[in-house]
C-alpha positions as CSV (number, residue, x, y, z in Angstrom):
1,X,23.3,9.5,33.4
2,X,24.0,9.3,29.1
3,X,25.2,6.7,27.1
4,X,28.8,7.8,27.1
5,X,28.8,7.8,30.4
6,X,27.9,4.6,30.8
7,X,31.1,4.1,29.3
8,X,32.9,5.0,32.2
9,X,31.4,4.3,34.7
10,X,32.6,0.5,33.1
11,X,35.9,1.7,33.0
12,X,35.9,3.0,36.7
13,X,34.8,0.6,37.8
14,X,37.2,-2.7,36.6
15,X,34.7,-3.7,33.6
16,X,36.2,-5.2,30.4
17,X,35.3,-4.1,27.3
18,X,35.9,-4.1,23.6
19,X,36.2,-1.0,21.6
20,X,36.0,-2.0,17.5
21,X,37.0,1.3,15.4
22,X,35.9,0.5,11.7
23,X,36.9,1.8,8.3
24,X,38.9,2.2,5.2
25,X,42.7,2.7,4.6
26,X,43.2,5.9,7.0
27,X,42.2,2.7,9.9
28,X,44.0,0.2,8.8
29,X,47.1,2.3,7.9
30,X,48.0,2.5,4.7
31,X,50.8,4.0,3.2
32,X,53.4,4.9,6.1
33,X,52.1,2.9,9.1
34,X,52.9,0.0,10.7
35,X,50.6,-2.3,13.2
36,X,52.4,-0.3,16.1
37,X,51.7,3.5,13.9
38,X,48.9,4.0,13.4
39,X,46.2,6.1,14.7
40,X,44.4,3.0,16.5
41,X,47.5,1.4,18.4
42,X,48.1,5.5,19.7
43,X,44.8,5.6,20.5
44,X,45.2,1.8,22.1
45,X,48.5,3.3,23.7
46,X,47.0,6.8,25.3
47,X,44.0,5.0,26.9
48,X,46.7,1.6,28.4
49,X,48.3,5.5,29.8
50,X,45.4,6.9,31.4
51,X,42.7,3.3,32.5
52,X,46.2,2.1,34.3
53,X,43.6,-0.9,36.2
54,X,42.5,-1.9,32.6
55,X,44.9,-5.0,30.8
56,X,45.0,-3.0,27.2
57,X,45.0,-4.9,24.0
58,X,45.1,-4.5,20.9
59,X,43.9,-7.3,17.4
60,X,44.9,-5.4,14.0
61,X,43.0,-7.1,11.4
62,X,44.7,-8.4,8.1
63,X,42.5,-7.8,4.8
64,X,45.3,-8.4,1.7
65,X,42.7,-8.0,-1.0
66,X,40.6,-4.1,0.0
67,X,37.4,-6.4,-2.0
68,X,37.1,-9.5,0.0
69,X,37.1,-9.0,4.2
70,X,39.6,-9.3,6.5
71,X,41.5,-12.3,6.1
72,X,42.4,-12.8,9.6
73,X,43.6,-10.8,12.9
74,X,46.8,-10.4,14.5
75,X,46.5,-10.6,18.2
76,X,46.1,-10.2,21.0
77,X,49.4,-7.7,21.5
78,X,49.0,-7.1,24.7
79,X,49.6,-2.8,25.6
80,X,49.9,-2.8,29.7
81,X,48.9,-5.4,31.9
82,X,46.4,-4.6,35.0
83,X,42.7,-5.8,36.2
84,X,40.0,-6.1,34.2
85,X,40.6,-6.5,29.7
86,X,40.3,-3.8,27.7
87,X,40.2,-5.0,24.4
88,X,41.0,-2.4,20.5
89,X,40.0,-4.0,17.9
90,X,41.5,-2.4,14.0
91,X,39.0,-2.8,11.4
92,X,40.3,-1.1,8.7
93,X,40.1,-2.1,4.5
94,X,42.0,-0.3,2.6
95,X,39.3,1.0,-0.4
96,X,36.7,0.9,1.9
97,X,33.0,2.8,1.1
98,X,30.5,2.3,3.4
99,X,28.8,-0.4,0.9
100,X,31.9,-1.6,1.3
101,X,32.2,-1.9,4.7
102,X,28.5,-3.0,4.3
103,X,29.4,-5.9,3.0
104,X,32.1,-7.4,4.8
105,X,30.0,-6.3,7.8
106,X,30.3,-9.9,9.1
107,X,34.1,-8.4,10.3
108,X,32.9,-5.9,12.8
109,X,29.4,-8.0,14.1
110,X,28.7,-10.5,16.4
111,X,31.7,-11.9,18.4
112,X,35.0,-10.0,17.8
113,X,38.5,-11.6,17.4
114,X,38.1,-11.3,21.2
115,X,35.7,-13.6,21.4
116,X,33.1,-11.0,22.9
117,X,30.6,-8.4,21.0
118,X,31.8,-4.6,20.3
119,X,30.5,-2.1,23.4
120,X,31.5,0.6,21.7
121,X,31.5,1.0,16.9
122,X,34.1,4.1,16.2
123,X,33.5,3.9,12.2
124,X,35.7,6.7,10.4
125,X,34.5,6.5,6.3
126,X,34.1,9.1,3.0
127,X,37.3,8.8,1.1
128,X,36.3,7.1,-1.1
129,X,32.9,7.9,-1.6
130,X,34.2,11.0,-2.1
131,X,36.5,10.3,-5.0
132,X,34.5,11.7,-7.7
133,X,37.7,10.2,-10.4
134,X,36.7,6.8,-9.2
135,X,32.7,6.1,-10.6
136,X,32.9,2.6,-9.2
137,X,33.6,4.4,-5.1
138,X,31.9,7.6,-5.7
139,X,28.4,8.3,-4.5
140,X,27.1,11.6,-3.7
141,X,26.6,12.9,-0.5
142,X,23.3,12.4,-0.3
143,X,23.3,9.0,-0.9
144,X,26.4,8.6,1.2
145,X,24.8,9.9,4.9
146,X,22.0,7.3,3.7
147,X,24.1,4.5,2.6
148,X,25.7,5.0,6.5
149,X,22.7,5.2,8.1
150,X,21.8,1.8,7.0
151,X,24.9,0.1,7.8
152,X,24.7,1.4,11.4
153,X,21.0,0.0,10.7
154,X,22.7,-3.0,10.1
155,X,25.2,-3.0,13.1
156,X,22.6,-2.2,15.3
157,X,20.5,-5.4,14.5
158,X,23.1,-7.5,14.9
159,X,24.5,-5.6,17.7
160,X,22.3,-4.1,19.7
161,X,23.7,-3.3,22.7
162,X,26.0,-1.2,21.1
163,X,27.2,1.7,21.1
164,X,28.9,4.0,18.1
165,X,31.6,7.1,17.8
166,X,31.1,8.6,14.3
167,X,34.9,10.1,13.4
168,X,34.7,12.1,10.2
169,X,37.1,11.8,7.6
170,X,40.6,12.4,7.1
171,X,40.8,15.3,4.5
172,X,42.0,14.9,0.5
173,X,40.7,17.4,-1.2
174,X,37.2,19.6,-1.5
175,X,35.6,16.8,-2.8
176,X,34.9,15.3,1.1
177,X,33.9,18.6,2.6
178,X,30.0,17.5,2.1
179,X,30.8,13.9,2.7
180,X,32.0,14.7,5.9
181,X,29.5,17.2,6.8
182,X,27.2,14.7,5.9
183,X,28.5,12.3,8.3
184,X,28.1,15.5,11.2
185,X,24.1,15.4,10.0
186,X,23.8,11.8,10.6
187,X,25.5,11.4,13.9
188,X,22.6,14.6,15.0
189,X,19.9,12.7,13.6
190,X,20.7,9.4,15.2
191,X,22.0,10.8,18.5
192,X,25.6,9.7,18.2
193,X,28.5,11.4,19.2
194,X,30.5,13.0,16.3
195,X,34.3,13.4,16.9
196,X,35.6,15.3,14.2
197,X,39.0,14.3,12.7
198,X,38.3,15.9,9.5
199,X,38.2,19.9,11.6
200,X,41.3,18.3,13.2
201,X,43.0,17.8,9.9
202,X,41.3,20.5,7.4
203,X,43.1,23.4,9.9
204,X,47.2,21.8,8.8
205,X,45.6,21.2,4.7
206,X,47.7,23.5,2.4
207,X,46.2,23.0,-1.4
208,X,49.2,24.8,-2.0
209,X,51.8,23.4,0.3
210,X,54.1,20.7,0.0
211,X,53.1,17.8,0.6
212,X,50.1,19.9,1.5
213,X,50.3,20.5,4.7
214,X,52.4,23.1,7.0
215,X,55.8,20.5,7.1
216,X,54.9,18.6,11.0
217,X,52.1,16.2,10.9
218,X,49.1,15.8,8.0
219,X,51.4,13.7,5.0
220,X,54.4,12.8,3.7
221,X,53.9,12.3,0.1
222,X,52.8,14.4,-2.2
223,X,49.9,13.7,-3.5
224,X,48.4,12.3,-0.7
225,X,46.8,14.7,1.7
226,X,44.7,11.1,3.3
227,X,46.8,8.7,4.9
228,X,49.1,9.4,7.8
229,X,52.4,9.6,8.5
230,X,53.3,8.4,12.1
231,X,53.5,11.0,13.6
232,X,50.0,12.3,11.5
233,X,48.4,8.9,12.9
234,X,49.7,9.8,16.7
235,X,48.5,13.5,16.6
236,X,45.3,11.8,15.5
237,X,44.9,9.1,17.5
238,X,45.3,11.2,20.5
239,X,42.5,13.7,19.3
240,X,40.2,11.5,19.3
241,X,41.1,9.7,22.2
242,X,41.3,13.4,24.0
243,X,37.6,14.1,22.5
244,X,36.6,10.9,23.5
245,X,37.9,11.1,27.2
246,X,35.6,14.4,27.1
247,X,32.3,12.5,25.2
248,X,32.3,10.5,28.8
249,X,33.1,12.4,30.9
250,X,30.3,15.1,29.5
251,X,28.0,12.6,29.9
252,X,28.4,11.7,33.4
């Protein structure tokens, strides 16, 4: 049995689990989603519908200042009631690059808001790291990958038992494509599973279209192709959930 199959076994056996989502404003839910509409919230809802023997709870990180650590966590919000607790923690801060996340590493390492250490850490970065017109955020794709590797290694030092899943960044413009590719490469090099949210979003991205998309879910606002609407967050959360289930089943 491989490592992600172990997560499946823990869920099957009714063991408590903590799933930690670390990222930027896309993970936080800026600019169009309330706490119950983010892709993390929708993922938690799909987990609750699937793992009915668990009590599923959600904690939402609140960060008024993008340059500071998370101010506090709201929760637990009980999504469903059952047996052992499955906690989903949202650790997104707007404007975060990998380096900015590294500076607030205490938000998502050690003992978390639920009093437990993370069993699995999902990470989504790349949008801000790829912004060529924002000098205090932009890094080259190659530097992005090494910064990302350093962050993962730093998390491993504090939480050696946690496993990782890399979520590639949503989309923005062509500038993010190389960073998404480096995230895929990093996953292969580090033995970390990659769920390719960038591929999902890129399939709906049309630069000349109104709101960049097909008129269905990509984005509801012109000039903003990276932040999901509630519909986009639901599609994204369901995609991550489906791919996560496949990942666990493949590793049994």
